[in-house]
N, C-alpha and C positions, 0 to 999 in steps of 0.2 A: 459510369462504369467503375466498379471497385478496383482499387489497386491490388496488385499481387503482393504477398508478404515479401517475396524475394526482391521486390523493387524498393522496399522501405529501408531506411538506414539501419545500421546494426543496433543503435541504442533504442530505436522504436520497436524492433523485433524483440529485444530483451524485455522491454516494458510490457508488451503484449503477452509474452510468455509468463512473466511474473503475475500479471493480472489474472491469467487463466487458472493459475494455481490457487488463488484466494478462494475461501469458502463463500457461498452465496449469502451467508448471514454473518454479520459482525456483531459480537456481543460486547458492549461497553459496560464496565463495572466501575462504580464510584462509591467507595466507603460502605460497602455492604448492600448497596442498591444497584440493580442492573436493569438495563433496557436493551432489548434486541432490536437493532436497526436493520430491517429486512428490505430488500428491493420490493417494488410493487408486486402484490400478490396476496395470498392468504396463508403464508407461512406462519408458524406458531410464534407468538410474541412472548418473550420471557421477561418477567419482572421479579425482582427480589424484594420482599417486604418483611414486615414484622407483625406478630400478633399484638394487637393493641386493644384498649378498652374504650368503649364509648364514654364511660364515666371514669375519670381519673383525677388525681390530685398532684399538682406540681409543687416542688419545693424550691423556692428561690432564696438567694442570699438576701436577708432582710436589710432595710435601711434603719439602722439603730445607732444612735449617737452620731458623732462627727466623722467616724471612719468611713472610707469608701471601699475597703477590702476587709474581709474577715477570714480567719483560718479555721478550717474544719477540725474540730477537736475530737468528735466521735460520730460514727454513723452505724446504724443498724446494718448487720451483714447483708449484702445484696442477695435478693431472693427470699429473705426472711418475710414471713407473713406478719404484717403489722395490723393491729386492731385499733379502732377509734379511741383517741385519747392517749395512745402510746407515743412516747418521745422517740423519734427516729433519727434526728440529726441535732447535734449540739455544736455551736461555734465557740471559739475562744472568747471568754468574757473578761479577760484581765484588763484590756484597754478601757472598756466601758466601765468596769468596776472602779478604775482609777478616776475616771471622769465623774462618776457618782460621788466619790469621796470629796472631790473638789467642789461639786455642786452642793453637797451637804454643808461643807465649810462656808461656802458663799451664802447659803440660806441662813446659817447661824449668825454670820456677820451682819447680814441685812436685818435680821430680827433684833440683834443687839443694838444696831444703829437706830432702828425704829423706836425701841424702848427708851434709849438715851435721848433722842431728839424729842420724843413725845413729852418726857419730863421737862426738858428745857422750854419747850413751847408752852406747856401748861403753866410753868412758872412765870413766863413772860406775860401771859394773859392775865394771871392772877395779880401780878405787879401793876399791870396797866389798869386793871379794875380798881385796885387799891388807890392808885394815884388819882383816878377819876373821882372816887368818893372824897378823897382829901381836897381836891380842887373844888369840888361842889360845896363842901363845907366852908372853905375859905371864901367862896363867892357869896354864900348866904350871909356870912359875917360881914363881908364888905358891903353887901347891899343894905344891911341894917345900919352900919356906920354912915353910909352915904345918904341914908334917908333922913338924917338929922338936919333940920333946916339951918341955913347959914346964920339966922338971927340968934341962934342959941349957942353957937360956938365961934371960936375965932376964925377969921377968914382963911388963915394958913391951914388950920385943921380941916376945915371944910374942903379946901382944895386937895389936901392930901388924901382925904377919904374918897373923893371922886377919882383920884388917880389910882388908888388901890382897887377900886371897883373895876375900872377899865383893865387893870393888870390881871385881876382875878378872872374876869371874863375871857381874856386872852389865854390865860393858863388853862382854864377849863376847856376851851376849844382845842388846845394842843393835846390835852389829856384824852379828849374824845377821839381825836385823830390817831393818837398813839394806840389806843385800845382797838380801833378799827384795823390799823395796820397789823397789830399783834394777832388779831383774830383771822385776818386774811392770810397772814404768814402761817399760822397754825393749820388752817384748812388746806392751803396749797402744799405745805410740807407733808402733812399726813397723807394727802392724795398721792404725792410722788413716792412716799415711802411704801404705801400700799401697793402701788404699781410695781416697784422694785421687788417687793416681797412676793407678789403674785407671779412675777416673771421668774424669779429664782425658784419658786416652788413648782411652777409649770415645767421648767427645764429639768428639775430633779425628777418629777413624775414621768416625763417623757423618757429620761434615761433609764428609770426603773422599768418602765414598760418595754423599752428596747432590750433590757436585760432578759426579760421574759421571752421576747421575740427571737432571741438567739438560740432558743430551744424549740425546734419545729416538731409539731405533733401531728399524728395521722388523724384524719377526719373520716376515712372510710377503711374498710378491710381489704387488703390486697398485698401482693409481693412488692418489696421495695426494689426499684431498678435505678442503678446509678446512671447519670447522664455523662456525656463526654465533652471535653473541651472542644469548642468548634474549630480551633486552629490545629491543635496537636492530635485530635481524635483520641486522646487518652482519657480513660474514665477517671472521674474525680475520686480522690481517696483522702483518708485522714491525713492531715498535715498540709494539704493544699490550701493556698491562700487565694480566695476567689472574690472578684469585685461584686458589689451589690447589684441585685437584679438578675444575676446569672442563675439559670436553672441547673441544679446539681443532682437532682433525683426526681423520680416520679413514682406515684403509687396508683397503679391501675386497679380498678375493681375486678373481681373475678367473674362477674356476670356481664352480659352484653358485649361479648368480645367480637372483634372484627380484624381484618387484615388491612394494614396501611402500607402502600407502596408508592414509588415515584416513577413516572414514565417520562422519558425524554421528549422534548417538544417535537422532534421529528417523527415520533411514533404515536403521539396522542390521538391522531385521527384513525389509528388502526384498532382502537377499542371503543366500546360504547356502553352507556349505562344500561343495565339489565342483561348484558351478555354473560353467558356462563364462562367460568374459568375452572381450571384444575389446580388444586393446592397440594403441596407436599412440604412437610416439615423437614428442615435440614437434619434434625436429630432422628427422624423416623421416615427417611426418604422412600422406603419400600412401600409405604402406604399412602395412597392418594385419596382426597375427598374433594367435593365440589363446592363452588361458591358462585357468587354473582356480583358483578360490578354495581355498587350502590351509588357512588358519586365520583365524579371527576372534577377536580378543581377548575375554576374558571380563569384563574390567573396563574401564570407561570412564575416560578420563584428561582432565585439563585441559591445554590447550596454551597456553603463554604467548603473548599477543598475538593469540589467536584468539577472543577474546570469552568469554562465560560458558558456552558450550555444552560438552558432553562429547563425546569422540571415541573411537571404537574402532579399534584397529589391525587392518588387513587384510593378510594375506600371500598372494601370488598366485604360483603356479608357472607356468612357460611353457616351451614348446619353442623353442629358438633357431631363428631364421630366417636363412638365408644371405643374404637380400636386405638385411638391416639390420645395421649395426655397433652392437653393444650394449656400453656401458661403464658401470660402476657410477657412480651419481650423475645419470644422464640422467633427465629428466622424462618421465613416461608418462601418457597419457590412457587411463583404464580405463572401458569401457562394459559395464555389466551390465544384463540385462533384469530388471525388478522381479519379485519373487517373489509379491507379494500384490496 
């Protein structure tokens, strides 16, 4: 048997009165995207999305040089139509230019060291070869002297000749070993110098390539749209210093446009692929046109600054309407009839 309101405590009656005054539908808005959380039924589900392009180009802060952050020096004005090959973003190159100067000096130093050591190594090899020839000649002379029979010379001279022969043979062996060591040292040193020079040249080429990467160019035709910092939600601008890998702008193609919206996890079951939706541009809200849900993401995602809820990506195809001028980046209100 239900209790009479008069029998409830005062705080309970107050709570019931407050609840009765709340609307049947609560709309939660997070950074430009909205999802209407309705009670069970077929009430309209509202989503806020943006005109996007199936084909687009993203501009990230490149990995160039040793720095992990780069300052934006220049950007093409937002909304300007960029053409393929046109420079749209330039980052500050001063730090990398200083690094290139140091690498060029290092390459010059390594090259000079290579030339100097090559001369010294070649001289050492030539000297070792000369010593070997000299010791070979001395050995040949000693062999002739030692070949004289003892019957024809004094015993002392014969013994001395034999001693000189042994000494010449030892000296020749030392000369051969010295030449071998000089050649090995020449080979090893030249190989190390070649490695040092190749490394210095590679580092310089990478830095020069990085210098080119700090000027981002368009590959397709479309309007340039600035991205926002995920934490402050402020659009990137000239003078901002941004870490590498961060997307600072995008360039959507003008063809194959679609609407991209995000639906809260509590509402994702209220829409379905292939279901019709009504679209209204925020800038031309008096005109509506129709669309169709093309895809609903399979995995929910956290959105920075949107609270603790999870969100599913919704892609919507639509037929262009001659009455409205549609450009990528425009905000769109999506109305879908609840499915449950």
